[in-house]
N, C-alpha and C positions, 0 to 999 in steps of 0.2 A: 503494500500500500504505499502511495507517495504522500508526503505531506505538503500542503501548500502553505507558503508563508503569507502572512497578512499584515497590515498596518492598522494600528487602532487609533482612532482620533477621540480623545476625551478633553473635557473642558478644564480649564484651570479651577482650583478650588473656589476662587472669588465668586465666580459668576455662574455657578451650577444652575440655579433656578432659571435665569435668563436664557443660559445655553441649552437647557432642556428643551424650551420651546424652539430655538433656533435649530437645534438638531432635528426636531420633528419636521420642521419645514424643509430643511436641506434634504432629509430622507425622502420627502414626497417629491420635491422638484428633481431630485437626482434620479428617481425611478423612471422618470420621463426622458432622461437624456441617454442616447445610444450613438456614441461617437468614439472612434479608436483612439483619440487623444483625451478622453475623459475616462477616468477609473470609475467603475460601477461600485455601488455600495453593496456589499455582500450580506451584511447583517446589521442590525441596529437594536438598541434596547437600552435598558436601565439595570445596572447590577449594584446593589447596595446603595441605591439613590444617585449612582453616578452614571450619567448617560454615556453611550459610546456609539461610535460608527466603525464598522470593519470594512476595509478596502483590500484589494489584492496588493500585494507588496510589488511596487514597480520595479523596473529593472535598475536597481541601484539609484540613490537619491542624486539628483541633479547638482546638488550643493558640493558632494564630493568630486563629482567630475569637473566641477568648475574651480577646484583649488589649484589646478595647473593651467598654464596658458592653453586656451583652445584655439585651433585653426579657424580662420574667419568663415570658410564654408561651412564648417560643423556648427559654429555658433549662429549662423544665419539660418541653418536647417532647424536648429532647435527653436529659434525665435519664430520661424514660420509655423512649426508645428504647434507652439503654444498660442500663437495668434489665431490659427484655425479652431482650436479648442475653445478660446475666448469668444471668437465670433459666433460659433455654434451655440454656446451657452447663452 
């Protein structure tokens, strides 16, 4: 059996009550999005009063890839993909 890695999004402790409503809205809105550059929500809920959203783990965080100089064509490709996702959303 293979294991899938996931990423969890949880609110900071300060705004949990406000975030709970925001997470509900995000879950509802995300369910309608189907785009290759937008990660789908796999699961959502509340555990011990803490809301969470579960996403598939992307192919490595972009921030780690950007710690080294990136060739211009690669950076432009990333920017194009990000803008396509933003335009879709």
